C-alpha positions in Angstrom: 34.7 84.5 57.7 35.5 85.2 54.3 38.8 83.7 52.5 41.2 86.4 51.9 42.5 86.4 48.3 45.7 84.2 49.1 43.5 81.3 50.4 41.3 81.3 47.6 42.6 79.7 44.1 43.0 82.1 41.3 40.2 80.7 39.5 37.7 82.0 42.3 38.3 85.7 41.0 38.4 85.3 37.1 35.9 85.6 34.8 34.5 82.5 33.0 36.3 81.0 30.1 35.2 82.5 26.8 36.2 81.4 23.2 37.9 83.8 20.7 35.6 84.9 18.4 38.0 86.1 15.6 41.6 84.4 15.0 44.4 84.9 12.1 47.9 84.5 11.3 49.5 88.3 10.4 52.2 89.0 8.0 54.1 91.1 10.2 57.3 90.7 7.7 60.7 89.5 8.1 59.3 86.2 7.1 57.6 86.5 10.4 54.0 85.6 11.1 52.0 86.4 14.4 49.0 84.6 15.7 46.4 87.0 16.9 43.1 86.2 18.7 40.3 88.2 20.1 37.8 87.6 22.3 34.8 89.5 24.4 32.7 92.1 22.9 33.5 92.9 19.4 32.4 96.8 19.8 33.8 96.9 23.6 36.7 98.7 25.3 39.8 97.3 23.6 42.8 95.9 25.5 45.7 94.3 24.3 47.7 91.5 26.1 51.5 91.5 26.2 52.8 87.9 27.7 55.7 87.3 29.1 59.0 85.5 28.6 60.2 86.8 26.2 58.8 83.5 24.6 56.3 82.9 26.9 52.9 82.8 24.7 49.5 83.4 25.3 47.0 81.1 27.3 43.3 81.0 27.4 43.6 81.9 31.4 44.8 85.6 30.0 41.5 85.9 28.8 39.6 85.6 32.0 41.0 88.8 33.7 38.4 90.8 31.6 34.2 91.2 31.9 33.6 89.8 28.3 30.3 92.0 28.2 32.5 94.9 28.4 36.0 94.3 26.8 37.3 93.6 23.5 40.8 91.7 24.4 43.4 91.3 21.8 45.9 88.5 22.5 48.8 87.6 20.3 51.8 85.5 20.6 55.1 87.3 19.5 57.6 86.6 17.2 58.7 83.2 17.5 56.1 81.6 20.4 53.3 80.2 20.8 51.5 79.8 17.4 53.7 82.4 16.0 55.9 80.9 13.2 58.6 80.4 12.6 58.5 78.8 16.0 61.6 79.6 18.3 63.5 81.5 15.9 65.1 84.8 16.9 65.9 86.3 13.1 64.3 89.8 13.1 63.5 89.5 16.9 64.0 92.6 19.0 62.0 95.2 21.3 61.3 97.4 18.4 60.3 94.7 16.2 57.7 93.9 18.7 56.7 97.2 19.2 56.4 97.8 15.6 54.0 94.1 15.6 52.0 95.8 18.1 51.2 98.9 16.0 50.5 96.7 13.0 47.9 94.8 14.7 46.4 97.8 16.3 46.0 99.3 12.8 45.1 95.7 11.3 42.0 95.8 13.7 40.8 99.5 13.4 41.7 100.6 17.3 42.5 103.8 17.7 43.6 103.5 21.5 43.7 100.7 23.6 44.6 99.8 27.8 48.0 97.7 27.4 48.2 94.7 29.7 51.4 93.1 30.2 53.7 91.4 32.7 56.8 90.7 33.7 58.5 90.9 30.0 54.9 92.1 29.1 55.4 95.3 31.4 58.9 95.4 30.2 57.3 95.7 26.2 54.3 97.7 27.1 57.0 100.8 28.4 58.7 100.4 25.7 55.6 100.5 23.4 54.0 103.4 25.4 57.3 105.4 25.5 56.9 104.8 21.4 53.7 105.3 20.7 52.2 107.4 24.4 49.1 108.7 22.0 47.9 104.8 21.3 48.3 104.0 25.3 44.9 104.7 26.7 46.5 103.2 30.3 48.7 101.0 31.6 48.5 97.5 33.5 51.5 96.4 34.6 52.5 93.2 36.8 55.4 91.8 38.2 57.4 94.6 36.7 60.5 93.8 34.6 62.8 96.9 33.1 65.4 94.8 31.3 68.4 96.3 33.3 71.9 95.0 34.0 71.0 94.5 38.0 67.2 92.6 37.3 69.2 90.0 35.0 72.7 89.9 37.7 70.6 89.2 40.4 68.2 86.2 38.4 71.3 84.6 36.4 74.1 85.8 38.7 73.4 83.9 42.0 71.3 86.6 43.5 67.9 84.6 43.8 70.2 81.5 44.1 70.9 82.5 47.6 67.6 82.2 48.4 66.7 78.9 46.8 70.2 77.2 46.6 69.3 73.5 45.5 67.1 74.9 42.5 70.4 77.3 42.0 72.8 74.2 41.8 70.2 72.1 39.6 70.3 75.4 36.7 74.3 76.0 37.3 75.9 72.3 37.7 75.3 71.2 34.3 77.6 74.1 32.9 81.3 73.4 33.7 82.7 75.7 36.5 84.7 77.8 34.3 81.8 79.3 32.6 79.5 80.1 35.6 80.8 83.3 35.6 78.4 84.3 32.6 75.3 82.0 32.7 73.5 83.7 30.3 76.4 83.6 27.7 77.0 79.9 28.9 73.8 78.6 28.4 73.6 80.6 24.7 76.2 78.3 23.5 73.5 75.3 24.2 70.7 76.8 23.4 71.8 77.5 19.6 74.3 74.4 19.5 72.4 73.5 16.1 71.9 70.2 18.1 68.3 69.6 19.1 68.9 67.0 22.0 71.0 69.9 23.9 69.3 72.6 23.0 66.1 70.7 24.2 68.1 69.5 28.0 69.2 73.2 28.1 65.9 74.9 27.1 64.5 72.8 30.0 66.6 73.9 32.6 66.5 77.2 31.8 62.9 77.3 31.8 62.8 75.2 34.9 64.8 77.5 36.8 62.6 80.6 36.5 59.1 78.5 36.7 60.1 77.1 39.8 60.6 80.6 41.7 56.7 82.1 39.9 55.0 81.5 43.1 55.4 82.3 46.7 55.3 78.2 47.2 58.6 77.4 45.3 58.1 73.9 44.4 60.4 71.8 41.8 58.7 71.9 38.4 58.5 68.7 36.4 59.6 68.4 32.5 58.8 71.4 30.6 57.1 70.2 27.3 59.7 70.7 24.6 58.4 73.4 22.2 57.7 75.4 24.7 60.8 75.0 26.5 63.1 75.6 23.3 60.8 78.4 22.4 61.1 80.2 25.9 64.7 79.6 26.5 65.9 80.9 22.8 63.5 84.1 23.1 64.9 84.8 26.9 68.2 84.3 26.2 68.6 86.1 23.0 67.0 89.3 24.6 68.9 89.0 27.9 72.2 88.7 26.2 71.1 91.7 24.1 70.2 93.6 27.0 66.6 93.4 25.8 67.7 95.9 22.7 67.3 99.3 24.8 69.9 102.1 23.7 71.3 101.7 27.4 70.9 100.5 30.9 68.3 102.0 32.8 66.5 103.6 29.8 62.5 102.6 30.7 62.8 104.3 34.1 64.9 107.0 32.6 62.4 107.7 29.5 59.1 107.5 31.8 58.7 111.3 30.9 58.1 109.9 26.9 54.8 108.4 28.1 53.2 112.1 28.1 50.7 111.8 30.8 50.0 108.2 30.1 48.5 106.8 33.5 48.5 103.1 34.9 48.4 101.0 37.8 51.0 98.5 39.0 50.6 95.1 40.4 53.3 93.8 42.4 54.1 90.7 44.6 56.0 91.5 47.5 57.8 88.4 47.3 58.4 88.0 44.0 62.1 86.4 43.4 62.1 86.6 39.7 61.1 90.3 39.7 62.1 91.9 43.3 59.8 94.5 44.5 62.3 97.4 44.4 61.8 97.7 40.5 57.9 98.1 40.6 59.0 100.8 43.5 61.4 102.8 41.6 59.2 102.7 38.2 56.3 104.2 40.6 58.4 106.8 42.0 59.6 107.9 38.4 56.3 107.8 36.8 53.8 110.5 38.8 50.7 109.0 36.8 50.9 105.5 38.4 49.5 104.0 41.1 51.2 100.9 42.8 49.3 98.0 44.3 51.7 96.1 46.8 50.4 92.6 47.1 51.8 91.1 50.5 51.6 87.6 50.3 52.3 87.2 46.5 55.0 86.3 44.3 55.7 86.6 40.4 53.0 84.6 38.6 49.9 85.8 37.1 48.2 82.7 38.6 49.1 83.9 42.6 45.4 84.3 44.1 46.3 87.9 45.1 47.9 88.8 41.9 44.9 87.6 40.0 42.6 89.2 42.5 44.3 92.4 42.1 44.4 92.8 38.3 40.5 91.5 37.7 39.9 94.3 40.5 42.0 96.8 38.6 40.1 95.8 35.4 37.0 96.1 37.1 37.7 99.4 38.0 38.6 100.8 34.8 35.3 99.3 33.4 33.6 101.6 36.1 35.5 104.5 34.9 35.4 104.0 31.2 34.7 107.8 31.1 38.0 108.9 32.3 39.4 107.0 29.7 40.3 108.9 26.2 39.7 106.0 23.8 38.8 108.2 21.1 
């Protein structure tokens, strides 16, 4: 009997590793340079990958969801993280800056329209981009939907998820004095931007490890996160979340789906996602008539969850077969 996606490893569904054929540092202004790479087929169907976080950066695994004989895959590290510089910098780093960076990359690579592939914060950014530049988004592929709302932040940083994982929640909250625990985003902000590197590093690891521990169905205690990664991830996430993701009003991305002007998409959502619960993906699907929702039954939030991986590869392979239905000119 064949194994189900949940019984296989994520690697079983991925395309073989491929090396980028082009790399560059792109000056996007405001003192920022972003790292951009391309892999796959230089004349293939273009797809841009929007990583999570904010502050998560790209990884080689992200190249492997796409048939390299068909897709031209563009990955970049968003401002302040990964190989982009300056590292862990929040100056001139907002949703609007990132949307403008995506457009600058598209123009620099002489791409007219592309598929936009993003998960978690990457899904937030994909929606913001498609609502700002609908003529440039040929299709959206979203995973683990996050809309940047107060309700979502309250769930994860106000104790909702903590009720399911009290021992991990205690590890996140205990280092904060009791009189500051009513606003953990603000409490962590004071420490992540203290100007004392040792303090910033300690609390950055705690911030990153709270999220990473809940990313998969098989919840695990995560070991010490590398300093550079944790500091960029925590500072950028905290900066964005403290500023409500720099959206004009709470619920903006859901309310303004009509601005995408007929852009279609697929939403892949883990049924057991503790970081971005599936009610958000359902609400987006209901508000976005051109979307298809694929709920993965035994999967959490992570891109590496086998069921999520399998569904994303299946989605991209399906788009490959439907290329004639995608207007990329």
